[in-house]
DRENSE-26954 format. One record per residue (C-alpha): x, y, z. Coordinates in pm, whole numbers, padded with zeros to 5 digits. Each point is the difference from the previous one (the first is absolute). Last residue first. Layout:
<pts>
PT      c1      c2      c3
PT       X       Y       Z
...
</pts>
This chain:
<pts>
PT      c1      c2      c3
PT   01274   04068  -05758
PT   00130  -00340   00112
PT   00157  -00166  -00303
PT   00128   00309  -00181
PT   00115   00153   00330
PT   00184  -00322   00091
PT   00175   00004  -00338
PT   00103   00366   00053
PT   00143  -00093   00340
PT   00207  -00283  -00148
PT   00144   00232  -00268
PT   00081   00270   00257
PT   00155  -00259   00233
PT   00228  -00121  -00278
PT   00105   00358  -00082
PT   00073   00065   00370
PT   00208  -00318   00022
PT   00206   00116  -00300
PT   00056   00347   00148
PT   00106  -00159   00327
PT  -00250  -00010   00283
PT   00125   00132   00333
PT   00051  -00247   00283
PT  -00168  -00064   00333
PT   00053  -00238   00294
PT  -00277  -00229   00124
PT   00173  -00329  -00086
PT  -00214  -00050  -00311
PT   00105   00339  -00136
PT  -00214   00313   00027
PT  -00023   00253  -00286
PT   00145   00351  -00045
PT  -00082   00188  -00318
PT   00247   00255  -00131
PT  -00098   00236  -00280
PT  -00357   00050   00119
PT  -00275   00096  -00243
PT  -00045  -00305  -00222
PT   00051  -00279   00255
PT  -00210   00179   00261
PT  -00281   00071  -00247
PT   00002  -00363  -00114
PT  -00014  -00122   00360
PT  -00301   00222   00068
PT  -00171  -00134  -00313
PT   00077  -00359   00105
PT  -00148   00056   00345
PT  -00319   00145  -00150
PT  -00035  -00287  -00248
PT   00052  -00264   00272
PT  -00284   00157   00201
PT  -00225   00038  -00305
PT   00044  -00362  -00114
PT  -00121  -00066  -00351
PT   00050  -00365  -00098
PT  -00369  -00045  -00074
PT  -00110  -00360   00041
PT   00006  -00218  -00309
PT  -00340  -00066  -00160
PT  -00110  -00364   00027
PT  -00208   00059   00313
PT  -00189   00288  -00161
PT  -00052  -00209  -00313
PT  -00156  -00281   00207
PT  -00227   00240   00190
PT  -00119   00162  -00323
PT  -00072  -00340  -00160
PT  -00219  -00091   00297
PT   00119  -00239   00266
PT  -00179  -00313   00113
PT  -00074  -00003   00374
PT   00252  -00186   00214
PT  -00111  -00333   00143
PT  -00155  -00004   00348
PT   00156  -00192   00289
PT   00326   00194   00042
PT  -00170   00300   00159
PT   00261   00256   00099
PT  -00061   00264   00266
PT   00183   00323  -00079
PT   00339   00125   00117
PT   00133  -00353   00005
PT   00254  -00098   00261
PT   00256   00209   00182
PT   00031   00357   00113
PT   00304   00183   00127
PT  -00057   00314   00207
PT   00255   00264  -00085
PT   00213   00238   00206
PT   00163   00256  -00228
PT   00369   00082   00022
PT   00185   00332  -00034
PT   00366  -00085   00038
PT   00231   00144   00267
PT   00044  -00339   00167
PT  -00074  -00316  -00196
PT  -00351  -00143   00026
PT  -00058  -00292   00238
PT  -00237  -00289  -00077
PT   00085   00011  -00368
PT  -00103   00098  -00352
PT   00211   00170  -00267
PT  -00084   00199  -00315
PT   00307   00067  -00215
PT   00057   00360  -00114
PT   00379  -00020   00038
PT  -00010   00224   00310
PT  -00237  -00243   00173
PT  -00380  -00004  -00016
PT  -00188  -00098   00314
PT  -00266  -00246   00119
PT  -00044  -00108   00360
PT  -00166  -00313   00132
PT  -00119  -00017   00358
PT   00030  -00337   00165
PT  -00310  -00164   00144
PT   00042  -00039   00377
PT  -00315   00197   00079
PT  -00210  -00221  -00223
PT   00142  -00320   00155
PT  -00025   00100   00368
PT  -00361  -00108   00056
PT   00051  -00330  -00180
PT   00315  -00079   00197
PT  -00159   00093   00331
PT  -00305  -00216  -00069
PT   00222  -00291  -00106
PT   00213   00027   00315
PT  -00308   00026   00222
PT  -00152  -00311  -00162
PT   00326  -00193   00034
PT   00031   00098   00367
PT  -00360  -00109   00063
PT   00056  -00327  -00191
PT   00309  -00072   00212
PT  -00187   00071   00327
PT  -00276  -00241  -00095
</pts>
């Protein structure tokens, strides 16, 4: 009897503490523009606390067959999605302006140090940036 009481109290305490023990997840963007997720954000970085969700966003009924699609629905699914990305376009335009208007452009290295682009590197970056603008704008 005593063992079942201890087990019941342990289970009740575990169930009551589970929501409060859930880890917070933080989202931040590093200096390279990469989005990161973790339990602890780095210092001196603006991080956003997010609430992860799992499972289906809508109830799914697997018992009924799918309704037949109309010709319009089939053509809409066959069409490729638009590759326009306003956020990427804006960043590319800012990068283009920087590359065109500043003689020396400083960029970060993988180890966190910085170097100035050579004339050849700057020309390569200009060509890449123009391609991104064509794709995204």
